[in-house]
C-alpha positions in Angstrom: 15.2 -24.5 101.1 14.9 -20.8 100.4 17.2 -19.1 98.0 19.8 -16.8 99.5 19.4 -13.1 98.8 22.3 -13.3 96.2 20.7 -16.3 94.4 17.3 -14.7 94.4 18.7 -11.6 92.7 20.5 -13.7 90.1 17.3 -15.7 89.3 15.3 -12.5 88.8 17.9 -11.2 86.5 17.8 -14.4 84.4 14.0 -14.3 84.2 14.2 -10.7 83.0 16.7 -11.6 80.3 14.6 -14.6 79.2 11.5 -12.4 78.9 13.5 -9.8 76.9 14.8 -12.5 74.5 11.2 -13.8 74.0 9.9 -10.4 73.2 12.9 -9.8 70.8 12.2 -13.2 69.1 8.5 -12.3 68.6 9.5 -8.9 67.1 12.0 -10.5 64.8 9.5 -13.2 63.8 6.9 -10.5 62.9 9.5 -8.7 60.8 10.6 -11.9 59.0 7.0 -12.8 58.3 6.3 -9.4 56.9 9.4 -9.5 54.7 8.4 -13.0 53.5 5.0 -11.7 52.6 6.3 -8.9 50.6 8.7 -11.2 48.8 5.9 -13.7 48.1 3.6 -11.0 46.7 6.4 -9.7 44.5 7.3 -13.1 43.4 3.6 -13.9 42.6 3.3 -10.6 40.7 6.5 -11.4 38.7 5.3 -14.9 38.0 1.9 -13.6 36.9 3.5 -11.1 34.6 5.9 -13.7 33.2 3.0 -16.1 32.7 1.0 -13.5 30.9 3.9 -12.7 28.6 4.6 -16.3 28.0 1.0 -16.9 27.0 1.5 -14.9 23.8 3.1 -17.6 21.8 1.1 -17.4 18.6 0.9 -14.6 16.1 -1.3 -14.2 13.0 -0.4 -12.5 9.7 -2.8 -11.8 6.8 -1.3 -11.5 3.4 -3.6 -10.3 0.6 -3.2 -12.5 -2.5 -1.7 -9.6 -4.4 1.5 -11.2 -5.8 2.7 -14.1 -7.9 2.3 -17.4 -6.0 6.0 -17.6 -5.4 6.0 -14.1 -4.0 3.2 -15.0 -1.6 4.9 -18.2 -0.5 8.2 -16.4 0.1 6.5 -13.8 2.3 4.8 -16.6 4.2 8.1 -18.4 4.7 9.8 -15.2 5.9 7.2 -14.5 8.6 7.4 -18.2 9.7 11.2 -17.9 9.8 10.8 -15.0 12.3 8.7 -17.2 14.5 11.2 -20.1 14.4 14.1 -17.7 15.3 12.1 -16.2 18.2 10.4 -19.2 19.6 6.8 -18.3 18.7 4.3 -19.6 16.2 3.4 -17.4 13.3 0.4 -18.4 11.4 0.2 -16.8 7.9 -3.1 -16.7 6.0 -3.0 -15.8 2.3 -6.4 -14.1 1.5 -7.9 -13.6 -1.9 -8.5 -10.0 -2.7 -12.4 -10.0 -2.6 -12.3 -11.5 0.9 -9.8 -9.0 2.5 -12.1 -6.1 3.2 -14.8 -8.3 4.9 -12.2 -9.9 7.1 -10.8 -6.5 8.2 -14.3 -5.2 9.0 -15.2 -8.4 10.8 -12.0 -8.2 12.9 -12.8 -4.6 13.9 -16.4 -5.5 14.9 -15.3 -8.6 16.9 -12.2 -7.0 18.4 -10.0 -9.9 17.3 -7.2 -8.7 15.2 -4.3 -10.2 13.2 -0.9 -9.1 14.5 0.1 -7.9 11.0 -1.9 -7.4 7.8 -1.3 -6.4 4.2 -3.6 -3.5 3.1 -3.9 -1.4 0.0 -3.2 2.3 0.5 -6.9 3.5 0.1 -7.9 1.1 2.9 -5.0 2.4 5.1 -6.4 5.9 4.7 -10.0 4.7 5.4 -9.1 2.7 8.5 -6.6 5.2 9.9 -9.3 7.9 9.7 -11.5 5.6 11.9 -8.7 5.4 14.5 -8.3 1.6 14.4 -4.7 1.5 13.0 -1.5 1.9 15.0 0.7 4.9 14.3 3.9 3.4 12.7 5.8 6.7 12.2 8.6 5.5 14.4 8.9 2.3 12.4 8.7 4.2 9.1 11.7 6.2 10.1 13.7 3.3 11.6 13.3 1.1 8.5 14.5 3.8 6.2 17.5 4.5 8.5 18.5 0.9 8.3 17.7 0.1 4.7 17.5 3.3 2.6 14.8 5.6 1.4 11.3 4.7 0.2 9.9 6.5 -2.8 8.9 10.0 -1.5 5.3 9.7 -3.0 4.6 6.7 -0.8 4.6 8.9 2.3 1.5 10.8 1.1 -0.3 7.5 0.3 -0.2 6.2 3.9 -0.2 9.3 6.0 -3.0 10.8 8.0 -2.6 14.0 10.1 1.2 13.9 9.6 1.5 10.3 10.9 2.3 7.2 8.9 0.0 4.2 9.4 1.5 1.7 6.9 4.9 0.3 5.9 4.9 -0.1 2.1 5.9 -3.5 0.7 5.1 -2.9 -3.0 4.7 -0.1 -5.4 3.3 -0.2 -8.9 3.0 2.4 -11.6 1.6 2.4 -15.2 3.9 2.2 -18.2 3.4 2.7 -21.9 3.3 -0.4 -24.0 3.8 0.1 -27.7 4.2 -2.0 -30.8 7.7 -1.2 -32.1 6.9 -2.7 -35.6 3.7 -0.7 -36.1 5.2 2.6 -35.0 8.2 2.0 -37.2 6.1 1.3 -40.2 4.3 4.6 -39.6 7.6 6.5 -39.6 8.2 6.9 -35.8 11.7 6.1 -34.5 10.5 5.4 -31.0 7.7 5.7 -28.4 5.8 9.0 -28.0 7.4 11.3 -25.5 4.4 13.7 -25.0 0.6 13.2 -25.0 0.6 15.3 -28.2 3.0 12.8 -29.7 0.9 10.0 -28.5 -2.2 11.3 -30.1 -0.4 11.8 -33.4 1.1 8.3 -33.4 -2.2 6.7 -32.4 -4.1 8.4 -35.2 -1.4 7.4 -37.8 -1.3 3.7 -36.9 -5.0 3.2 -36.6 -6.4 0.8 -39.3 -10.1 0.6 -38.4 -11.0 -1.5 -41.5 -8.8 -4.3 -40.2 -9.8 -3.8 -36.5 -6.5 -2.3 -35.4 -6.4 0.9 -33.3 -3.6 3.2 -32.1 -4.8 3.6 -28.5 -6.2 0.9 -26.3 -7.8 3.3 -23.9 -11.1 2.3 -22.3 -13.9 3.9 -20.3 -16.8 2.7 -18.3 -17.7 3.0 -14.6 -16.3 -0.4 -13.7 -13.0 0.0 -15.6 -10.2 0.6 -13.1 -7.6 1.1 -15.8 -9.8 4.0 -17.2 -9.5 5.7 -13.9 -5.7 5.3 -13.8 -5.1 6.6 -17.3 -7.5 9.5 -17.0 -5.8 10.7 -13.8 -2.4 10.5 -15.5 -3.6 12.6 -18.4 -5.3 15.1 -16.1 -2.3 15.6 -13.9 0.0 16.0 -16.9 -2.2 18.8 -18.1 -2.2 20.5 -14.7 -5.6 19.4 -13.4 -6.3 17.9 -10.0 -9.2 17.0 -7.8 -8.1 19.1 -4.9 -5.6 21.8 -3.9 -2.5 21.2 -1.8 -4.5 21.4 1.4 -6.5 18.4 0.3 -9.7 20.1 1.4 -10.8 22.3 -1.5 -12.2 20.7 -4.7 -10.7 22.5 -7.7 -11.3 20.1 -10.6 -13.4 22.5 -12.6 -10.4 24.3 -14.1 -9.0 25.1 -17.6 -6.4 22.4 -17.1 -8.9 19.7 -16.4 -11.1 20.8 -19.3 -8.0 20.6 -21.6 -7.4 17.0 -20.3 -11.0 15.9 -21.0 -10.9 17.6 -24.4 -7.8 15.5 -25.2 -9.6 12.3 -24.3 -12.7 13.4 -26.2 -10.7 14.0 -29.4 -8.8 10.7 -29.0 -12.1 8.8 -28.9 -14.5 10.8 -31.1 -12.5 13.0 -33.5 -9.4 10.8 -34.3 -11.3 7.6 -33.7 -8.0 6.0 -32.6 -9.8 3.9 -29.9 -11.9 0.8 -30.5 -15.6 1.7 -30.7 -16.5 -0.7 -27.9 -13.9 0.7 -25.5 -16.5 2.9 -23.8 -17.9 -0.4 -22.2 -14.6 -2.0 -21.4 -13.8 -3.7 -18.1 -10.5 -3.6 -16.3 -8.8 -6.4 -18.3 -9.9 -5.4 -21.8 -7.0 -3.2 -22.6 -4.7 -6.1 -21.8 -6.8 -8.3 -24.1 -6.7 -5.6 -26.9 -2.9 -5.5 -26.8 -2.3 -9.2 -26.5 -5.0 -9.8 -29.2 -3.2 -7.7 -31.7 -5.9 -5.0 -31.8 -4.1 -2.0 -30.2 -0.7 -0.4 -30.8 -0.4 1.3 -27.5 -1.9 0.8 -24.0 -1.2 2.0 -20.5 -0.8 -0.7 -17.8 1.5 -2.1 -15.0 4.0 -4.8 -15.5 1.4 -7.5 -16.0 1.5 -7.4 -19.8 5.3 -8.0 -19.9 4.8 -10.9 -17.5 2.1 -12.4 -19.6 4.1 -12.1 -22.8 7.1 -13.9 -21.3 5.0 -16.5 -19.6 3.2 -17.4 -22.8 6.2 -16.9 -25.0 3.8 -14.7 -26.9 4.3 -13.9 -30.6 4.3 -10.1 -29.7 7.1 -10.3 -27.2 9.8 -9.3 -29.6 7.6 -6.6 -31.2 6.8 -4.9 -27.9 8.5 -2.0 -26.3 7.9 -0.2 -23.0 8.4 3.4 -22.1 7.6 5.9 -19.3 4.2 7.4 -19.8 4.0 10.5 -22.0 4.5 13.9 -20.5 2.0 16.8 -20.7 2.3 20.6 -20.3 2.9 20.3 -16.6 5.2 17.2 -16.6 5.1 13.5 -16.5 2.7 11.7 -14.1 1.5 8.2 -13.7 -1.0 6.7 -11.3 0.6 4.8 -8.5 -0.6 1.7 -6.6 0.8 0.5 -3.3 0.2 -2.1 -0.6 1.5 -1.8 3.0 1.9 -3.7 6.2 -0.4 -2.4 9.0 -0.9 -3.1 12.7 -4.3 -2.6 14.3 -4.3 -0.3 17.3 -5.6 -3.0 19.6 -3.2 -5.8 18.4 -2.1 -8.1 21.3 1.6 -7.3 21.1 2.4 -4.2 19.0 6.1 -4.4 19.7 6.4 -7.9 18.2 4.2 -6.8 15.3 6.6 -4.1 14.5 9.6 -6.4 14.8 8.0 -8.8 12.3 7.5 -6.1 9.8 11.0 -4.9 10.3 12.3 -8.4 9.7 10.4 -8.7 6.4 11.6 -5.3 5.2 15.3 -6.2 5.7 16.8 -5.0 2.5 18.9 -8.0 1.7 16.0 -10.3 1.9 13.7 -7.8 0.2 16.1 -7.6 -2.7 15.7 -11.3 -3.4 12.0 -11.1 -2.9 11.6 -8.3 -5.4 13.7 -10.3 -7.9 11.0 -13.0 -8.1 8.0 -10.6 -7.9 9.0 -8.2 -10.6 8.0 -6.8 -13.1 4.5 -6.8 -11.8 5.6 -5.4 -8.4 8.1 -2.6 -8.2 10.4 -2.0 -5.3 9.6 0.4 -2.5 13.2 1.2 -1.9 14.0 3.7 -4.6 17.6 2.7 -5.2 16.6 -0.9 -6.1 15.5 0.2 -9.6 19.3 0.1 -10.3 19.4 -3.6 -9.4 20.6 -5.8 -12.3 17.3 -7.6 -12.6 15.5 -4.3 -13.5 17.9 -3.4 -16.4 16.2 -5.4 -19.2 14.9 -3.0 -21.9 11.3 -4.1 -21.2 11.6 -3.9 -17.4 13.7 -0.7 -16.9 10.9 1.7 -18.0 8.5 0.0 -15.6 10.9 0.7 -12.7 11.7 4.2 -14.0 8.0 5.0 -14.0 7.9 4.7 -10.2 9.6 8.1 -10.0 6.6 9.9 -11.6 3.9 8.0 -9.7 1.3 9.9 -7.7 -1.6 8.7 -5.6 -5.3 9.5 -5.0 -5.6 12.9 -3.4 -2.5 14.4 -5.2 -1.1 17.0 -4.6 -2.2 16.4 -1.0 -2.1 13.3 1.1 -4.5 10.5 0.4 -7.8 11.0 2.2 -10.9 8.8 2.5 -12.9 11.4 0.6 -10.5 11.2 -2.3 -11.0 7.5 -2.1 -14.8 7.9 -2.2 -14.6 10.0 -5.3 -12.5 7.2 -6.8 -14.9 4.4 -5.6 -17.9 6.3 -7.1 -16.1 6.6 -10.4 -16.9 10.3 -10.7 -14.1 11.2 -13.0 -14.9 8.3 -15.4 -18.6 9.1 -15.2 -17.8 12.6 -16.5 -15.8 11.1 -19.4 -18.7 8.8 -20.2 -21.1 11.7 -20.4 -18.8 13.3 -22.9 -18.2 10.2 -25.0 -21.6 8.5 -24.9 -24.1 11.3 -24.2 -22.1 13.9 -26.1 -22.3 16.3 -23.2 -20.0 19.4 -23.7 -16.7 19.0 -21.9 -17.2 22.3 -19.9 -20.6 21.2 -18.7 -19.4 17.7 -17.7 -16.5 19.1 -15.7 -18.8 21.6 -14.0 -21.1 18.8 -12.9 -18.1 16.8 -11.8 -17.0 19.7 -9.6 -20.5 19.8 -7.9 -20.5 16.0 -7.3 -17.0 16.0 -5.9 -17.9 19.0 -3.6 -20.9 17.0 -2.3 -18.5 14.3 -1.2 -16.0 16.6 0.5 -18.8 18.7 2.2 -20.4 15.7 3.9 
């Protein structure tokens, strides 16, 4: 039976509507598939990023064995505590001093870096000049805003091109140790305040026949303490290696000649120094003082620590004082160690957070309490802490205010470090003391050698 005209028209209309619906469904299906694809790609990208972030679950910290054992262990525990609180593993390695530099250079060559490392300030300058350290200027500012000011001199020690590449953890400076009994017997009411007073007291208490000398000063190319004390005397007399730009060598000056003349007279004219001191090593001035052979020496807090540890017979006879002043003021040679982050560290933000965590002042206060008197505080107001007020300890803390670093009056530079490493200043002193070279000639030769380093 054929459809009526009316039914035929109705069926055609239904077929057209079904076809339109099929086309609409295909269009919507394509849109949904496209949207699902976009969502899947986004989800995969997010998951990939999350997975990549989640993979960083382990961090490495290198601590140079620079402190008391308890100080090292407390630092180790603090970094590990950060890891526990933040759901990551922090592996801390305590590295003996001789092994530190080879580990840093090996890390750079291999491209495998610790996330945080302790580093002495000369090495901070050396490696920052090579471009392998992360700029920590923002963290330098943030930590001081949260905790208080660092000693101003520290900024010069770890800066390069106006940027800070280290966050200091410790600062040391030399102090004058003196025998209260010996100086009193010689008619002195207290420690010498100037280098002129020092020379006079050293001469007066010297008793060469009985092997006792006023000044436990050493020399020798391998004697680090000789480098420290010589710079303190030179700066106090107005001499310096370079000018304020840090680029021009100016050590051949009347002021430097005066400083070297002072050292010559102390050794050769007054004979206030043990004859064998020209060949001393770095620990020999400690030995001379602790061995009852010298009335006065320049050193960090290690001698006080040793006297207390051993309940030494000289403990009650020992006094400490800030280093003597010269015509241009009071200066002492500073030492400092800092936290650094390598430029290619895996997660710089977390590295910075770990350093910030360790530098929290409340925790640092307790850490400094167990690491003093060898290690001074980097926060300048902590010298007022109760544990620094003992008469033997307070001058050690007070000496931090007069501390300067290699390259003074400019920032530290690797070239200043090279002059130090080559022992050029002590070499000039040895020429004067051993070879009897005139002071003016020795200083002129020092100028030429230093210029050769800076002109490379």
